[in-house]
PyMOL Python script that loads the backbone (N, CA, C, O; Angstrom):
from pymol import cmd

cmd.read_pdbstr("""\
ATOM      1  N   MET A   1     -17.306 -28.698  13.653  1.00  0.00           N
ATOM      2  CA  MET A   1     -17.409 -27.263  13.825  1.00  0.00           C
ATOM      3  C   MET A   1     -16.352 -26.792  14.813  1.00  0.00           C
ATOM      4  O   MET A   1     -16.225 -27.353  15.902  1.00  0.00           O
ATOM      5  N   SER A   2     -15.605 -25.783  14.449  1.00  0.00           N
ATOM      6  CA  SER A   2     -14.531 -25.273  15.286  1.00  0.00           C
ATOM      7  C   SER A   2     -15.073 -24.305  16.328  1.00  0.00           C
ATOM      8  O   SER A   2     -15.985 -23.525  16.053  1.00  0.00           O
ATOM      9  N   THR A   3     -14.504 -24.363  17.520  1.00  0.00           N
ATOM     10  CA  THR A   3     -14.912 -23.434  18.579  1.00  0.00           C
ATOM     11  C   THR A   3     -13.915 -22.305  18.734  1.00  0.00           C
ATOM     12  O   THR A   3     -14.075 -21.454  19.609  1.00  0.00           O
ATOM     13  N   GLU A   4     -12.874 -22.284  17.888  1.00  0.00           N
ATOM     14  CA  GLU A   4     -11.865 -21.223  17.961  1.00  0.00           C
ATOM     15  C   GLU A   4     -12.450 -19.919  17.452  1.00  0.00           C
ATOM     16  O   GLU A   4     -13.146 -19.882  16.437  1.00  0.00           O
ATOM     17  N   ALA A   5     -12.156 -18.858  18.173  1.00  0.00           N
ATOM     18  CA  ALA A   5     -12.630 -17.535  17.754  1.00  0.00           C
ATOM     19  C   ALA A   5     -11.727 -17.005  16.659  1.00  0.00           C
ATOM     20  O   ALA A   5     -10.513 -17.209  16.675  1.00  0.00           O
ATOM     21  N   ALA A   6     -12.341 -16.323  15.711  1.00  0.00           N
ATOM     22  CA  ALA A   6     -11.557 -15.688  14.644  1.00  0.00           C
ATOM     23  C   ALA A   6     -10.765 -14.540  15.247  1.00  0.00           C
ATOM     24  O   ALA A   6     -11.256 -13.862  16.149  1.00  0.00           O
ATOM     25  N   PRO A   7      -9.532 -14.307  14.759  1.00  0.00           N
ATOM     26  CA  PRO A   7      -8.743 -13.202  15.296  1.00  0.00           C
ATOM     27  C   PRO A   7      -9.445 -11.881  14.993  1.00  0.00           C
ATOM     28  O   PRO A   7     -10.000 -11.684  13.912  1.00  0.00           O
ATOM     29  N   GLU A   8      -9.406 -10.983  15.973  1.00  0.00           N
ATOM     30  CA  GLU A   8     -10.027  -9.675  15.774  1.00  0.00           C
ATOM     31  C   GLU A   8      -9.180  -8.833  14.848  1.00  0.00           C
ATOM     32  O   GLU A   8      -7.950  -8.863  14.904  1.00  0.00           O
ATOM     33  N   ARG A   9      -9.857  -8.077  13.991  1.00  0.00           N
ATOM     34  CA  ARG A   9      -9.170  -7.184  13.060  1.00  0.00           C
ATOM     35  C   ARG A   9      -9.323  -5.771  13.556  1.00  0.00           C
ATOM     36  O   ARG A   9     -10.360  -5.415  14.117  1.00  0.00           O
ATOM     37  N   ASP A  10      -8.316  -4.968  13.359  1.00  0.00           N
ATOM     38  CA  ASP A  10      -8.374  -3.565  13.703  1.00  0.00           C
ATOM     39  C   ASP A  10      -9.338  -2.883  12.741  1.00  0.00           C
ATOM     40  O   ASP A  10      -9.110  -2.888  11.531  1.00  0.00           O
ATOM     41  N   GLN A  11     -10.396  -2.306  13.254  1.00  0.00           N
ATOM     42  CA  GLN A  11     -11.402  -1.673  12.421  1.00  0.00           C
ATOM     43  C   GLN A  11     -11.173  -0.169  12.261  1.00  0.00           C
ATOM     44  O   GLN A  11     -11.986   0.517  11.641  1.00  0.00           O
ATOM     45  N   SER A  12     -10.079   0.346  12.812  1.00  0.00           N
ATOM     46  CA  SER A  12      -9.812   1.771  12.675  1.00  0.00           C
ATOM     47  C   SER A  12      -9.419   2.076  11.225  1.00  0.00           C
ATOM     48  O   SER A  12      -8.840   1.230  10.543  1.00  0.00           O
ATOM     49  N   PRO A  13      -9.736   3.284  10.763  1.00  0.00           N
ATOM     50  CA  PRO A  13      -9.401   3.620   9.375  1.00  0.00           C
ATOM     51  C   PRO A  13      -7.894   3.662   9.159  1.00  0.00           C
ATOM     52  O   PRO A  13      -7.143   3.955  10.089  1.00  0.00           O
ATOM     53  N   PRO A  14      -7.450   3.372   7.946  1.00  0.00           N
ATOM     54  CA  PRO A  14      -6.011   3.438   7.670  1.00  0.00           C
ATOM     55  C   PRO A  14      -5.515   4.880   7.761  1.00  0.00           C
ATOM     56  O   PRO A  14      -6.276   5.827   7.564  1.00  0.00           O
ATOM     57  N   THR A  15      -4.238   5.025   8.059  1.00  0.00           N
ATOM     58  CA  THR A  15      -3.622   6.348   8.052  1.00  0.00           C
ATOM     59  C   THR A  15      -2.693   6.435   6.853  1.00  0.00           C
ATOM     60  O   THR A  15      -2.076   5.443   6.463  1.00  0.00           O
ATOM     61  N   LEU A  16      -2.596   7.622   6.269  1.00  0.00           N
ATOM     62  CA  LEU A  16      -1.787   7.851   5.069  1.00  0.00           C
ATOM     63  C   LEU A  16      -0.696   8.856   5.366  1.00  0.00           C
ATOM     64  O   LEU A  16      -0.925   9.855   6.048  1.00  0.00           O
ATOM     65  N   THR A  17       0.502   8.582   4.846  1.00  0.00           N
ATOM     66  CA  THR A  17       1.621   9.507   4.938  1.00  0.00           C
ATOM     67  C   THR A  17       2.243   9.617   3.563  1.00  0.00           C
ATOM     68  O   THR A  17       2.645   8.606   2.986  1.00  0.00           O
ATOM     69  N   LEU A  18       2.332  10.839   3.019  1.00  0.00           N
ATOM     70  CA  LEU A  18       2.979  11.053   1.723  1.00  0.00           C
ATOM     71  C   LEU A  18       4.450  11.325   1.948  1.00  0.00           C
ATOM     72  O   LEU A  18       4.811  12.265   2.657  1.00  0.00           O
ATOM     73  N   CYS A  19       5.306  10.506   1.346  1.00  0.00           N
ATOM     74  CA  CYS A  19       6.745  10.678   1.449  1.00  0.00           C
ATOM     75  C   CYS A  19       7.207  11.569   0.302  1.00  0.00           C
ATOM     76  O   CYS A  19       6.965  11.240  -0.859  1.00  0.00           O
ATOM     77  N   PRO A  20       7.864  12.687   0.595  1.00  0.00           N
ATOM     78  CA  PRO A  20       8.333  13.575  -0.473  1.00  0.00           C
ATOM     79  C   PRO A  20       9.207  12.814  -1.472  1.00  0.00           C
ATOM     80  O   PRO A  20      10.200  12.199  -1.085  1.00  0.00           O
ATOM     81  N   GLY A  21       8.845  12.855  -2.743  1.00  0.00           N
ATOM     82  CA  GLY A  21       9.608  12.172  -3.784  1.00  0.00           C
ATOM     83  C   GLY A  21       9.496  10.659  -3.738  1.00  0.00           C
ATOM     84  O   GLY A  21      10.244   9.962  -4.423  1.00  0.00           O
ATOM     85  N   GLY A  22       8.565  10.140  -2.934  1.00  0.00           N
ATOM     86  CA  GLY A  22       8.459   8.693  -2.769  1.00  0.00           C
ATOM     87  C   GLY A  22       7.014   8.235  -2.687  1.00  0.00           C
ATOM     88  O   GLY A  22       6.110   8.904  -3.189  1.00  0.00           O
ATOM     89  N   PRO A  23       6.804   7.095  -2.053  1.00  0.00           N
ATOM     90  CA  PRO A  23       5.480   6.481  -2.047  1.00  0.00           C
ATOM     91  C   PRO A  23       4.529   7.103  -1.026  1.00  0.00           C
ATOM     92  O   PRO A  23       4.901   7.987  -0.254  1.00  0.00           O
ATOM     93  N   MET A  24       3.301   6.615  -1.050  1.00  0.00           N
ATOM     94  CA  MET A  24       2.326   6.911  -0.018  1.00  0.00           C
ATOM     95  C   MET A  24       2.354   5.718   0.934  1.00  0.00           C
ATOM     96  O   MET A  24       2.127   4.582   0.516  1.00  0.00           O
ATOM     97  N   ILE A  25       2.629   5.969   2.195  1.00  0.00           N
ATOM     98  CA  ILE A  25       2.672   4.918   3.202  1.00  0.00           C
ATOM     99  C   ILE A  25       1.282   4.791   3.813  1.00  0.00           C
ATOM    100  O   ILE A  25       0.700   5.778   4.263  1.00  0.00           O
ATOM    101  N   VAL A  26       0.755   3.567   3.825  1.00  0.00           N
ATOM    102  CA  VAL A  26      -0.563   3.303   4.378  1.00  0.00           C
ATOM    103  C   VAL A  26      -0.393   2.357   5.558  1.00  0.00           C
ATOM    104  O   VAL A  26       0.208   1.290   5.434  1.00  0.00           O
ATOM    105  N   ARG A  27      -0.930   2.763   6.701  1.00  0.00           N
ATOM    106  CA  ARG A  27      -0.914   1.900   7.888  1.00  0.00           C
ATOM    107  C   ARG A  27      -2.329   1.375   8.094  1.00  0.00           C
ATOM    108  O   ARG A  27      -3.270   2.151   8.265  1.00  0.00           O
ATOM    109  N   GLY A  28      -2.474   0.048   8.076  1.00  0.00           N
ATOM    110  CA  GLY A  28      -3.778  -0.603   8.222  1.00  0.00           C
ATOM    111  C   GLY A  28      -4.149  -1.351   6.954  1.00  0.00           C
ATOM    112  O   GLY A  28      -3.490  -1.213   5.923  1.00  0.00           O
ATOM    113  N   ASP A  29      -5.214  -2.149   7.038  1.00  0.00           N
ATOM    114  CA  ASP A  29      -5.692  -2.886   5.860  1.00  0.00           C
ATOM    115  C   ASP A  29      -6.138  -1.900   4.799  1.00  0.00           C
ATOM    116  O   ASP A  29      -6.755  -0.880   5.108  1.00  0.00           O
ATOM    117  N   VAL A  30      -5.825  -2.206   3.544  1.00  0.00           N
ATOM    118  CA  VAL A  30      -6.150  -1.272   2.465  1.00  0.00           C
ATOM    119  C   VAL A  30      -6.483  -2.035   1.186  1.00  0.00           C
ATOM    120  O   VAL A  30      -5.955  -3.119   0.938  1.00  0.00           O
ATOM    121  N   VAL A  31      -7.364  -1.450   0.382  1.00  0.00           N
ATOM    122  CA  VAL A  31      -7.646  -1.926  -0.965  1.00  0.00           C
ATOM    123  C   VAL A  31      -7.344  -0.761  -1.892  1.00  0.00           C
ATOM    124  O   VAL A  31      -7.900   0.326  -1.736  1.00  0.00           O
ATOM    125  N   VAL A  32      -6.457  -0.993  -2.862  1.00  0.00           N
ATOM    126  CA  VAL A  32      -6.080   0.030  -3.839  1.00  0.00           C
ATOM    127  C   VAL A  32      -6.641  -0.405  -5.187  1.00  0.00           C
ATOM    128  O   VAL A  32      -6.409  -1.530  -5.631  1.00  0.00           O
ATOM    129  N   GLN A  33      -7.373   0.486  -5.828  1.00  0.00           N
ATOM    130  CA  GLN A  33      -7.906   0.204  -7.158  1.00  0.00           C
ATOM    131  C   GLN A  33      -7.025   0.896  -8.180  1.00  0.00           C
ATOM    132  O   GLN A  33      -6.820   2.107  -8.108  1.00  0.00           O
ATOM    133  N   ASP A  34      -6.497   0.122  -9.143  1.00  0.00           N
ATOM    134  CA  ASP A  34      -5.606   0.701 -10.143  1.00  0.00           C
ATOM    135  C   ASP A  34      -6.402   1.341 -11.284  1.00  0.00           C
ATOM    136  O   ASP A  34      -7.633   1.314 -11.288  1.00  0.00           O
ATOM    137  N   GLU A  35      -5.685   1.913 -12.246  1.00  0.00           N
ATOM    138  CA  GLU A  35      -6.335   2.636 -13.338  1.00  0.00           C
ATOM    139  C   GLU A  35      -7.206   1.747 -14.222  1.00  0.00           C
ATOM    140  O   GLU A  35      -8.075   2.242 -14.940  1.00  0.00           O
ATOM    141  N   ASP A  36      -6.971   0.430 -14.171  1.00  0.00           N
ATOM    142  CA  ASP A  36      -7.786  -0.512 -14.945  1.00  0.00           C
ATOM    143  C   ASP A  36      -8.974  -1.039 -14.138  1.00  0.00           C
ATOM    144  O   ASP A  36      -9.740  -1.869 -14.629  1.00  0.00           O
ATOM    145  N   GLY A  37      -9.124  -0.565 -12.918  1.00  0.00           N
ATOM    146  CA  GLY A  37     -10.229  -1.000 -12.072  1.00  0.00           C
ATOM    147  C   GLY A  37      -9.956  -2.256 -11.280  1.00  0.00           C
ATOM    148  O   GLY A  37     -10.843  -2.754 -10.587  1.00  0.00           O
ATOM    149  N   VAL A  38      -8.731  -2.784 -11.368  1.00  0.00           N
ATOM    150  CA  VAL A  38      -8.365  -3.993 -10.615  1.00  0.00           C
ATOM    151  C   VAL A  38      -8.098  -3.594  -9.161  1.00  0.00           C
ATOM    152  O   VAL A  38      -7.372  -2.639  -8.885  1.00  0.00           O
ATOM    153  N   ARG A  39      -8.701  -4.343  -8.246  1.00  0.00           N
ATOM    154  CA  ARG A  39      -8.541  -4.057  -6.821  1.00  0.00           C
ATOM    155  C   ARG A  39      -7.424  -4.925  -6.240  1.00  0.00           C
ATOM    156  O   ARG A  39      -7.385  -6.137  -6.452  1.00  0.00           O
ATOM    157  N   HIS A  40      -6.525  -4.286  -5.509  1.00  0.00           N
ATOM    158  CA  HIS A  40      -5.378  -4.960  -4.883  1.00  0.00           C
ATOM    159  C   HIS A  40      -5.508  -4.773  -3.382  1.00  0.00           C
ATOM    160  O   HIS A  40      -5.544  -3.642  -2.898  1.00  0.00           O
ATOM    161  N   ARG A  41      -5.578  -5.876  -2.638  1.00  0.00           N
ATOM    162  CA  ARG A  41      -5.740  -5.804  -1.186  1.00  0.00           C
ATOM    163  C   ARG A  41      -4.409  -6.095  -0.503  1.00  0.00           C
ATOM    164  O   ARG A  41      -3.656  -6.975  -0.918  1.00  0.00           O
ATOM    165  N   SER A  42      -4.141  -5.342   0.544  1.00  0.00           N
ATOM    166  CA  SER A  42      -2.980  -5.602   1.382  1.00  0.00           C
ATOM    167  C   SER A  42      -3.461  -5.805   2.810  1.00  0.00           C
ATOM    168  O   SER A  42      -4.263  -5.026   3.326  1.00  0.00           O
ATOM    169  N   HIS A  43      -2.958  -6.863   3.442  1.00  0.00           N
ATOM    170  CA  HIS A  43      -3.283  -7.138   4.842  1.00  0.00           C
ATOM    171  C   HIS A  43      -2.078  -6.844   5.722  1.00  0.00           C
ATOM    172  O   HIS A  43      -2.073  -7.174   6.908  1.00  0.00           O
ATOM    173  N   ARG A  44      -1.060  -6.225   5.141  1.00  0.00           N
ATOM    174  CA  ARG A  44       0.145  -5.902   5.905  1.00  0.00           C
ATOM    175  C   ARG A  44      -0.153  -4.736   6.848  1.00  0.00           C
ATOM    176  O   ARG A  44      -1.059  -3.943   6.594  1.00  0.00           O
ATOM    177  N   GLY A  45       0.583  -4.640   7.892  1.00  0.00           N
ATOM    178  CA  GLY A  45       0.417  -3.516   8.814  1.00  0.00           C
ATOM    179  C   GLY A  45       0.790  -2.199   8.172  1.00  0.00           C
ATOM    180  O   GLY A  45       0.173  -1.169   8.443  1.00  0.00           O
ATOM    181  N   VAL A  46       1.811  -2.233   7.310  1.00  0.00           N
ATOM    182  CA  VAL A  46       2.280  -1.033   6.600  1.00  0.00           C
ATOM    183  C   VAL A  46       2.520  -1.404   5.148  1.00  0.00           C
ATOM    184  O   VAL A  46       3.199  -2.389   4.856  1.00  0.00           O
ATOM    185  N   SER A  47       1.957  -0.609   4.230  1.00  0.00           N
ATOM    186  CA  SER A  47       2.140  -0.828   2.787  1.00  0.00           C
ATOM    187  C   SER A  47       2.614   0.473   2.156  1.00  0.00           C
ATOM    188  O   SER A  47       2.274   1.557   2.629  1.00  0.00           O
ATOM    189  N   ALA A  48       3.397   0.368   1.090  1.00  0.00           N
ATOM    190  CA  ALA A  48       3.861   1.534   0.344  1.00  0.00           C
ATOM    191  C   ALA A  48       3.226   1.506  -1.045  1.00  0.00           C
ATOM    192  O   ALA A  48       3.430   0.562  -1.809  1.00  0.00           O
ATOM    193  N   VAL A  49       2.457   2.540  -1.363  1.00  0.00           N
ATOM    194  CA  VAL A  49       1.771   2.636  -2.648  1.00  0.00           C
ATOM    195  C   VAL A  49       2.588   3.544  -3.564  1.00  0.00           C
ATOM    196  O   VAL A  49       2.943   4.661  -3.188  1.00  0.00           O
ATOM    197  N   CYS A  50       2.882   3.055  -4.769  1.00  0.00           N
ATOM    198  CA  CYS A  50       3.681   3.800  -5.740  1.00  0.00           C
ATOM    199  C   CYS A  50       2.977   5.093  -6.143  1.00  0.00           C
ATOM    200  O   CYS A  50       1.771   5.104  -6.392  1.00  0.00           O
ATOM    201  N   ARG A  51       3.748   6.183  -6.204  1.00  0.00           N
ATOM    202  CA  ARG A  51       3.219   7.449  -6.704  1.00  0.00           C
ATOM    203  C   ARG A  51       3.975   7.922  -7.938  1.00  0.00           C
ATOM    204  O   ARG A  51       3.554   8.885  -8.579  1.00  0.00           O
ATOM    205  N   CYS A  52       5.094   7.261  -8.291  1.00  0.00           N
ATOM    206  CA  CYS A  52       5.868   7.716  -9.454  1.00  0.00           C
ATOM    207  C   CYS A  52       5.354   7.090 -10.748  1.00  0.00           C
ATOM    208  O   CYS A  52       5.627   7.598 -11.836  1.00  0.00           O
ATOM    209  N   GLY A  53       4.607   5.982 -10.632  1.00  0.00           N
ATOM    210  CA  GLY A  53       4.058   5.318 -11.809  1.00  0.00           C
ATOM    211  C   GLY A  53       5.029   4.418 -12.542  1.00  0.00           C
ATOM    212  O   GLY A  53       4.717   3.944 -13.635  1.00  0.00           O
ATOM    213  N   LYS A  54       6.194   4.168 -11.975  1.00  0.00           N
ATOM    214  CA  LYS A  54       7.222   3.359 -12.656  1.00  0.00           C
ATOM    215  C   LYS A  54       7.503   2.016 -11.987  1.00  0.00           C
ATOM    216  O   LYS A  54       8.361   1.271 -12.460  1.00  0.00           O
ATOM    217  N   SER A  55       6.806   1.687 -10.902  1.00  0.00           N
ATOM    218  CA  SER A  55       7.063   0.456 -10.166  1.00  0.00           C
ATOM    219  C   SER A  55       6.702  -0.778 -10.985  1.00  0.00           C
ATOM    220  O   SER A  55       5.676  -0.805 -11.664  1.00  0.00           O
ATOM    221  N   ALA A  56       7.555  -1.798 -10.915  1.00  0.00           N
ATOM    222  CA  ALA A  56       7.261  -3.087 -11.555  1.00  0.00           C
ATOM    223  C   ALA A  56       6.267  -3.895 -10.714  1.00  0.00           C
ATOM    224  O   ALA A  56       5.756  -4.918 -11.169  1.00  0.00           O
ATOM    225  N   LEU A  57       5.998  -3.441  -9.504  1.00  0.00           N
ATOM    226  CA  LEU A  57       5.079  -4.132  -8.603  1.00  0.00           C
ATOM    227  C   LEU A  57       3.783  -3.350  -8.404  1.00  0.00           C
ATOM    228  O   LEU A  57       3.054  -3.590  -7.441  1.00  0.00           O
ATOM    229  N   ALA A  58       3.497  -2.427  -9.299  1.00  0.00           N
ATOM    230  CA  ALA A  58       2.335  -1.538  -9.152  1.00  0.00           C
ATOM    231  C   ALA A  58       1.093  -2.331  -8.779  1.00  0.00           C
ATOM    232  O   ALA A  58       0.853  -3.405  -9.331  1.00  0.00           O
ATOM    233  N   PRO A  59       0.309  -1.817  -7.856  1.00  0.00           N
ATOM    234  CA  PRO A  59       0.338  -0.463  -7.326  1.00  0.00           C
ATOM    235  C   PRO A  59       1.295  -0.260  -6.156  1.00  0.00           C
ATOM    236  O   PRO A  59       1.352   0.829  -5.585  1.00  0.00           O
ATOM    237  N   TRP A  60       2.039  -1.289  -5.800  1.00  0.00           N
ATOM    238  CA  TRP A  60       2.956  -1.201  -4.655  1.00  0.00           C
ATOM    239  C   TRP A  60       4.304  -0.627  -5.071  1.00  0.00           C
ATOM    240  O   TRP A  60       4.748  -0.844  -6.199  1.00  0.00           O
ATOM    241  N   CYS A  61       4.940   0.084  -4.196  1.00  0.00           N
ATOM    242  CA  CYS A  61       6.242   0.702  -4.460  1.00  0.00           C
ATOM    243  C   CYS A  61       7.339  -0.360  -4.449  1.00  0.00           C
ATOM    244  O   CYS A  61       7.350  -1.248  -3.597  1.00  0.00           O
ATOM    245  N   ASP A  62       8.263  -0.257  -5.411  1.00  0.00           N
ATOM    246  CA  ASP A  62       9.429  -1.151  -5.428  1.00  0.00           C
ATOM    247  C   ASP A  62      10.734  -0.368  -5.306  1.00  0.00           C
ATOM    248  O   ASP A  62      11.813  -0.942  -5.454  1.00  0.00           O
ATOM    249  N   GLY A  63      10.649   0.933  -5.038  1.00  0.00           N
ATOM    250  CA  GLY A  63      11.838   1.762  -4.849  1.00  0.00           C
ATOM    251  C   GLY A  63      12.364   2.405  -6.120  1.00  0.00           C
ATOM    252  O   GLY A  63      13.380   3.099  -6.075  1.00  0.00           O
ATOM    253  N   THR A  64      11.706   2.198  -7.252  1.00  0.00           N
ATOM    254  CA  THR A  64      12.163   2.761  -8.524  1.00  0.00           C
ATOM    255  C   THR A  64      12.277   4.270  -8.472  1.00  0.00           C
ATOM    256  O   THR A  64      13.127   4.846  -9.152  1.00  0.00           O
ATOM    257  N   HIS A  65      11.436   4.929  -7.677  1.00  0.00           N
ATOM    258  CA  HIS A  65      11.475   6.396  -7.579  1.00  0.00           C
ATOM    259  C   HIS A  65      12.860   6.909  -7.192  1.00  0.00           C
ATOM    260  O   HIS A  65      13.212   8.042  -7.519  1.00  0.00           O
ATOM    261  N   LYS A  66      13.646   6.089  -6.501  1.00  0.00           N
ATOM    262  CA  LYS A  66      14.996   6.485  -6.095  1.00  0.00           C
ATOM    263  C   LYS A  66      15.937   6.625  -7.294  1.00  0.00           C
ATOM    264  O   LYS A  66      16.947   7.323  -7.212  1.00  0.00           O
ATOM    265  N   LEU A  67      15.604   5.959  -8.413  1.00  0.00           N
ATOM    266  CA  LEU A  67      16.448   6.008  -9.614  1.00  0.00           C
ATOM    267  C   LEU A  67      16.051   7.122 -10.574  1.00  0.00           C
ATOM    268  O   LEU A  67      16.757   7.395 -11.544  1.00  0.00           O
ATOM    269  N   LEU A  68      14.916   7.765 -10.299  1.00  0.00           N
ATOM    270  CA  LEU A  68      14.411   8.825 -11.170  1.00  0.00           C
ATOM    271  C   LEU A  68      15.000  10.169 -10.777  1.00  0.00           C
ATOM    272  O   LEU A  68      15.366  10.359  -9.617  1.00  0.00           O
ATOM    273  N   PRO A  69      15.102  11.113 -11.720  1.00  0.00           N
ATOM    274  CA  PRO A  69      15.584  12.461 -11.377  1.00  0.00           C
ATOM    275  C   PRO A  69      14.737  13.045 -10.250  1.00  0.00           C
ATOM    276  O   PRO A  69      13.509  13.061 -10.332  1.00  0.00           O
ATOM    277  N   GLY A  70      15.390  13.516  -9.214  1.00  0.00           N
ATOM    278  CA  GLY A  70      14.688  14.101  -8.076  1.00  0.00           C
ATOM    279  C   GLY A  70      14.204  13.080  -7.058  1.00  0.00           C
ATOM    280  O   GLY A  70      13.630  13.453  -6.035  1.00  0.00           O
ATOM    281  N   GLY A  71      14.429  11.788  -7.326  1.00  0.00           N
ATOM    282  CA  GLY A  71      13.995  10.733  -6.403  1.00  0.00           C
ATOM    283  C   GLY A  71      14.860  10.681  -5.164  1.00  0.00           C
ATOM    284  O   GLY A  71      16.001  11.145  -5.158  1.00  0.00           O
ATOM    285  N   ARG A  72      14.298  10.111  -4.120  1.00  0.00           N
ATOM    286  CA  ARG A  72      15.040  10.024  -2.847  1.00  0.00           C
ATOM    287  C   ARG A  72      15.134   8.598  -2.390  1.00  0.00           C
ATOM    288  O   ARG A  72      15.720   8.322  -1.343  1.00  0.00           O
TER     289      ARG A  72
END
""", "prot")
cmd.dss("prot")
cmd.show_as("cartoon", "prot")
cmd.util.cbc("prot")
cmd.orient("prot")
């Protein structure tokens, strides 16, 4: 039996920032459910969620929005 304490996780709610013409930036642990009901978890400090619907890494942003008309 290990006596090491588990690392504490930040229990504060994630914060969201919408980037004009780009992704939704999420700070904190997040679970994103896609249109098929599949849940995708990110443990990264900062994640970018696709809003253009064209990412090859959906639900995560891969920068494809920059190639679309009006993208940044």
